MIZA-147597 format. One record per residue (C-alpha): x negated, y, z negated; residue in one letter; residue number from 1. Coordinates in steps of 0.1 Angstrom, whole numbers, m for minus. Example, Ala and Ser with C-alpha at 12.3 -4.5 7.8 and 13.67 -1.06 7.14 Angstrom:
# residues 2
<<m123, m45, m78>, 'A', 1>
<<m137, m11, m71>, 'S', 2>
END
This chain:
# residues 303
<<180, 198, 52>, 'M', 1>
<<200, 171, 53>, 'S', 2>
<<211, 150, 21>, 'S', 3>
<<191, 114, 20>, 'F', 4>
<<219, 97, 4>, 'F', 5>
<<252, 98, 22>, 'T', 6>
<<286, 84, 14>, 'S', 7>
<<302, 58, 33>, 'G', 8>
<<292, 14, 37>, 'P', 9>
<<253, 8, 31>, 'A', 10>
<<238, m29, 34>, 'E', 11>
<<209, m26, 11>, 'D', 12>
<<221, m31, m26>, 'D', 13>
<<189, m9, m45>, 'L', 14>
<<204, 18, m17>, 'Y', 15>
<<240, 20, m27>, 'K', 16>
<<226, 12, m69>, 'S', 17>
<<202, 44, m61>, 'L', 18>
<<232, 61, m48>, 'R', 19>
<<260, 52, m72>, 'D', 20>
<<240, 57, m101>, 'G', 21>
<<220, 30, m116>, 'L', 22>
<<230, 19, m154>, 'T', 23>
<<209, 5, m177>, 'F', 24>
<<210, m15, m211>, 'S', 25>
<<198, 5, m248>, 'E', 26>
<<167, m20, m246>, 'D', 27>
<<160, m5, m210>, 'E', 28>
<<164, 33, m218>, 'K', 29>
<<140, 29, m245>, 'I', 30>
<<112, 13, m224>, 'I', 31>
<<124, 44, m201>, 'Q', 32>
<<117, 67, m222>, 'S', 33>
<<83, 54, m235>, 'M', 34>
<<69, 56, m200>, 'F', 35>
<<87, 74, m178>, 'F', 36>
<<93, 111, m178>, 'K', 37>
<<123, 113, m159>, 'D', 38>
<<149, 84, m154>, 'K', 39>
<<164, 107, m126>, 'D', 40>
<<153, 84, m97>, 'D', 41>
<<179, 99, m70>, 'K', 42>
<<169, 136, m76>, 'R', 43>
<<130, 123, m73>, 'N', 44>
<<143, 108, m40>, 'I', 45>
<<162, 135, m27>, 'E', 46>
<<126, 160, m33>, 'D', 47>
<<102, 135, m11>, 'M', 48>
<<127, 134, 14>, 'W', 49>
<<130, 177, 17>, 'S', 50>
<<94, 175, 23>, 'L', 51>
<<90, 143, 43>, 'Y', 52>
<<120, 151, 69>, 'E', 53>
<<108, 170, 94>, 'P', 54>
<<83, 136, 106>, 'Y', 55>
<<108, 107, 100>, 'A', 56>
<<121, 90, 129>, 'D', 57>
<<154, 100, 140>, 'N', 58>
<<170, 71, 130>, 'D', 59>
<<156, 68, 94>, 'F', 60>
<<183, 76, 73>, 'L', 61>
<<205, 55, 94>, 'Q', 62>
<<179, 24, 90>, 'E', 63>
<<170, 33, 52>, 'V', 64>
<<210, 23, 42>, 'R', 65>
<<199, m14, 57>, 'K', 66>
<<166, m14, 46>, 'D', 67>
<<156, 5, 18>, 'F', 68>
<<120, m3, 0>, 'H', 69>
<<100, m1, 33>, 'P', 70>
<<115, 30, 46>, 'H', 71>
<<108, 43, 5>, 'F', 72>
<<70, 34, 12>, 'W', 73>
<<68, 55, 47>, 'E', 74>
<<84, 82, 29>, 'M', 75>
<<68, 83, m2>, 'Y', 76>
<<33, 80, 19>, 'L', 77>
<<45, 108, 36>, 'G', 78>
<<54, 127, 10>, 'F', 79>
<<19, 125, m10>, 'S', 80>
<<m1, 130, 17>, 'L', 81>
<<23, 164, 20>, 'I', 82>
<<17, 170, m12>, 'K', 83>
<<m21, 166, m12>, 'Q', 84>
<<m26, 192, 16>, 'G', 85>
<<m30, 173, 46>, 'I', 86>
<<m12, 180, 74>, 'S', 87>
<<9, 157, 88>, 'L', 88>
<<17, 162, 131>, 'V', 89>
<<52, 155, 147>, 'Q', 90>
<<54, 131, 176>, 'Y', 91>
<<81, 120, 200>, 'D', 92>
<<86, 83, 178>, 'K', 93>
<<104, 70, 208>, 'R', 94>
<<77, 62, 226>, 'K', 95>
<<63, 41, 203>, 'G', 96>
<<37, 44, 178>, 'G', 97>
<<25, 45, 142>, 'P', 98>
<<42, 58, 113>, 'D', 99>
<<25, 87, 106>, 'L', 100>
<<0, 111, 123>, 'L', 101>
<<m28, 132, 104>, 'I', 102>
<<m46, 160, 122>, 'L', 103>
<<m80, 174, 104>, 'S', 104>
<<m83, 209, 97>, 'E', 105>
<<m105, 216, 128>, 'N', 106>
<<m85, 190, 152>, 'E', 107>
<<m116, 171, 157>, 'K', 108>
<<m99, 141, 136>, 'L', 109>
<<m67, 126, 146>, 'K', 110>
<<m55, 94, 116>, 'V', 111>
<<m29, 73, 122>, 'W', 112>
<<m12, 51, 95>, 'L', 113>
<<7, 23, 96>, 'E', 114>
<<29, 18, 63>, 'A', 115>
<<41, m22, 57>, 'V', 116>
<<61, m34, 28>, 'A', 117>
<<60, m69, 25>, 'P', 118>
<<81, m92, 5>, 'T', 119>
<<77, m121, m12>, 'A', 120>
<<78, m149, 20>, 'G', 121>
<<102, m175, 21>, 'T', 122>
<<72, m201, 35>, 'S', 123>
<<58, m230, 13>, 'A', 124>
<<34, m198, 3>, 'D', 125>
<<61, m177, m11>, 'A', 126>
<<53, m156, m44>, 'V', 127>
<<74, m168, m70>, 'P', 128>
<<106, m146, m80>, 'E', 129>
<<96, m151, m114>, 'I', 130>
<<75, m131, m133>, 'E', 131>
<<60, m148, m162>, 'S', 132>
<<35, m171, m168>, 'G', 133>
<<3, m171, m148>, 'D', 134>
<<m3, m139, m119>, 'V', 135>
<<2, m164, m84>, 'P', 136>
<<m28, m142, m71>, 'D', 137>
<<m34, m164, m42>, 'E', 138>
<<1, m161, m27>, 'Q', 139>
<<2, m124, m31>, 'I', 140>
<<m35, m123, m16>, 'K', 141>
<<m20, m144, 17>, 'L', 142>
<<14, m118, 14>, 'R', 143>
<<m10, m92, 21>, 'Y', 144>
<<m33, m109, 43>, 'C', 145>
<<m9, m118, 68>, 'S', 146>
<<8, m85, 73>, 'V', 147>
<<m30, m65, 84>, 'I', 148>
<<m32, m88, 103>, 'D', 149>
<<0, m87, 122>, 'K', 150>
<<m7, m47, 122>, 'K', 151>
<<m40, m53, 133>, 'Y', 152>
<<m22, m71, 166>, 'E', 153>
<<m3, m35, 166>, 'K', 154>
<<m29, m16, 166>, 'Y', 155>
<<m42, m36, 198>, 'K', 156>
<<m12, m29, 211>, 'E', 157>
<<m12, 7, 209>, 'Y', 158>
<<m46, 14, 218>, 'T', 159>
<<m32, m5, 252>, 'K', 160>
<<m7, 20, 255>, 'K', 161>
<<m33, 46, 250>, 'K', 162>
<<m8, 57, 221>, 'I', 163>
<<m42, 56, 200>, 'I', 164>
<<m72, 66, 217>, 'L', 165>
<<m107, 56, 214>, 'E', 166>
<<m122, 80, 185>, 'D', 167>
<<m89, 80, 166>, 'D', 168>
<<m86, 65, 131>, 'C', 169>
<<m62, 37, 123>, 'Y', 170>
<<m54, 35, 86>, 'V', 171>
<<m27, 4, 77>, 'I', 172>
<<m6, 13, 42>, 'A', 173>
<<3, m15, 27>, 'V', 174>
<<30, m18, m3>, 'N', 175>
<<31, m42, m30>, 'G', 176>
<<63, m31, m45>, 'G', 177>
<<85, m56, m37>, 'A', 178>
<<64, m85, m46>, 'I', 179>
<<73, m102, m79>, 'P', 180>
<<43, m102, m101>, 'S', 181>
<<23, m82, m76>, 'A', 182>
<<18, m51, m100>, 'S', 183>
<<m4, m73, m125>, 'K', 184>
<<m40, m61, m111>, 'E', 185>
<<m77, m70, m126>, 'I', 186>
<<m109, m49, m129>, 'D', 187>
<<m108, m52, m86>, 'I', 188>
<<m73, m43, m76>, 'P', 189>
<<m62, m74, m53>, 'R', 190>
<<m60, m58, m19>, 'I', 191>
<<m98, m49, m24>, 'V', 192>
<<m102, m88, m27>, 'R', 193>
<<m79, m94, 3>, 'C', 194>
<<m112, m80, 28>, 'V', 195>
<<m141, m81, 11>, 'L', 196>
<<m152, m117, m9>, 'P', 197>
<<m151, m109, m46>, 'F', 198>
<<m134, m136, m66>, 'G', 199>
<<m129, m140, m102>, 'N', 200>
<<m147, m125, m129>, 'E', 201>
<<m173, m146, m145>, 'V', 202>
<<m188, m139, m177>, 'I', 203>
<<m221, m157, m188>, 'E', 204>
<<m225, m161, m227>, 'I', 205>
<<m252, m178, m251>, 'N', 206>
<<m230, m197, m269>, 'I', 207>
<<m254, m198, m296>, 'D', 208>
<<m256, m158, m300>, 'S', 209>
<<m222, m150, m282>, 'L', 210>
<<m243, m125, m264>, 'E', 211>
<<m229, m115, m229>, 'V', 212>
<<m257, m125, m208>, 'L', 213>
<<m241, m116, m174>, 'D', 214>
<<m210, m101, m155>, 'V', 215>
<<m198, m109, m123>, 'H', 216>
<<m176, m118, m97>, 'H', 217>
<<m175, m153, m77>, 'Q', 218>
<<m181, m153, m39>, 'Y', 219>
<<m144, m162, m24>, 'Q', 220>
<<m143, m152, 15>, 'D', 221>
<<m112, m175, 19>, 'A', 222>
<<m77, m178, 4>, 'S', 223>
<<m60, m209, 10>, 'Y', 224>
<<m24, m220, 23>, 'K', 225>
<<m8, m247, 6>, 'K', 226>
<<m12, m266, 39>, 'S', 227>
<<m53, m265, 35>, 'G', 228>
<<m60, m238, 62>, 'S', 229>
<<m83, m212, 50>, 'P', 230>
<<m72, m174, 55>, 'V', 231>
<<m105, m147, 55>, 'S', 232>
<<m104, m128, 25>, 'T', 233>
<<m136, m110, 42>, 'N', 234>
<<m127, m93, 71>, 'I', 235>
<<m145, m62, 64>, 'F', 236>
<<m173, m82, 74>, 'S', 237>
<<m164, m89, 106>, 'N', 238>
<<m165, m68, 138>, 'S', 239>
<<m133, m81, 149>, 'H', 240>
<<m116, m61, 130>, 'Y', 241>
<<m132, m26, 134>, 'D', 242>
<<m104, m12, 147>, 'G', 243>
<<m89, m3, 112>, 'I', 244>
<<m110, 24, 99>, 'S', 245>
<<m98, 15, 59>, 'A', 246>
<<m71, 1, 40>, 'I', 247>
<<m43, 22, 22>, 'L', 248>
<<m28, 5, m6>, 'F', 249>
<<2, 12, m36>, 'S', 250>
<<27, m11, m58>, 'N', 251>
<<52, 20, m59>, 'V', 252>
<<85, 11, m65>, 'K', 253>
<<118, 42, m60>, 'A', 254>
<<133, 28, m95>, 'V', 255>
<<116, 39, m123>, 'N', 256>
<<94, 67, m107>, 'Y', 257>
<<58, 69, m126>, 'P', 258>
<<47, 95, m148>, 'N', 259>
<<15, 106, m124>, 'Y', 260>
<<31, 95, m87>, 'P', 261>
<<m1, 96, m68>, 'E', 262>
<<m22, 79, m89>, 'N', 263>
<<m15, 44, m85>, 'D', 264>
<<m28, 43, m48>, 'F', 265>
<<m63, 20, m35>, 'V', 266>
<<m83, 31, m9>, 'L', 267>
<<m106, 7, 7>, 'I', 268>
<<m125, 18, 36>, 'H', 269>
<<m143, m4, 63>, 'N', 270>
<<m179, m7, 67>, 'P', 271>
<<m175, m20, 101>, 'V', 272>
<<m155, 4, 115>, 'A', 273>
<<m163, 19, 147>, 'K', 274>
<<m142, 50, 134>, 'N', 275>
<<m148, 53, 97>, 'P', 276>
<<m126, 78, 78>, 'L', 277>
<<m144, 101, 61>, 'P', 278>
<<m146, 95, 22>, 'R', 279>
<<m127, 118, 3>, 'G', 280>
<<m107, 130, 36>, 'F', 281>
<<m74, 114, 12>, 'I', 282>
<<m76, 122, m27>, 'E', 283>
<<m55, 96, m39>, 'L', 284>
<<m59, 73, m67>, 'G', 285>
<<m95, 52, m63>, 'R', 286>
<<m116, 51, m32>, 'E', 287>
<<m136, 24, m28>, 'Y', 288>
<<m166, 17, m3>, 'W', 289>
<<m195, m4, 5>, 'V', 290>
<<m230, 10, 0>, 'E', 291>
<<m263, m13, 2>, 'N', 292>
<<m242, m40, m1>, 'S', 293>
<<m227, m27, m31>, 'T', 294>
<<m189, m21, m41>, 'L', 295>
<<m193, 17, m52>, 'K', 296>
<<m156, 34, m61>, 'H', 297>
<<m147, 70, m73>, 'R', 298>
<<m115, 82, m90>, 'S', 299>
<<m90, 108, m81>, 'W', 300>
<<m66, 107, m105>, 'I', 301>
<<m52, 136, m123>, 'N', 302>
<<m33, 134, m157>, 'H', 303>
END
């Protein structure tokens, strides 16, 4: 087995920091001791690599030195699936194709996963870098919607090339770890509100008795760019997107590895998918689906 971190020049600052040793202030050490069981991020990454290495691209260790976070996300995703007992399949990625391939135990179901880790962006709709004040919910949603659309276009290319076949499932795996404030969520995860028309929570209260009369979410089927152009946040009601079986999401970062890895995942099934992903196929974090026009969910979280 090769080592994930190797000596020599590297373009990515986080890669170099993790390899060569991060330094923390006393306040940061106290915070880490409260929330994180293990400050050895480097060792955690090496452990992940020991499981994921057989499924990585041949140039993975070279490319991760240039652009660390998206490669870490791909590896964390593969590692989490392997730990769950899901069988990944090795295939020749030189011919193109998504990042990961799962073959079910009875070999009747193939599931392709495409990993993507958007950044804050650079346009007028970029997410502000300062993580204070109001959470820029709409800008973050726009970043997620943008990469989902781009990966769906890649899906169409894969199907034309017969890499993804007619009966295969296709899952887009989005990571928000590189986006400021993205870890600050509300009751319905932001990624769910990118594909189904849920807006802000509304609480109706009797002003005389202060009794809560009703709690519901506003209907919101679009987010808006600074230019005023709408971007659909209801694609899972649109048959045009029936090639997406599900969206898998996590906010994980390499630094400050969580106490309970894999609990951070959110899986949202596409109710109009032509090849639906079976519920319970991926038992990570929280799983969402639509049943009789109602949003349902199940927790696979372990402590």
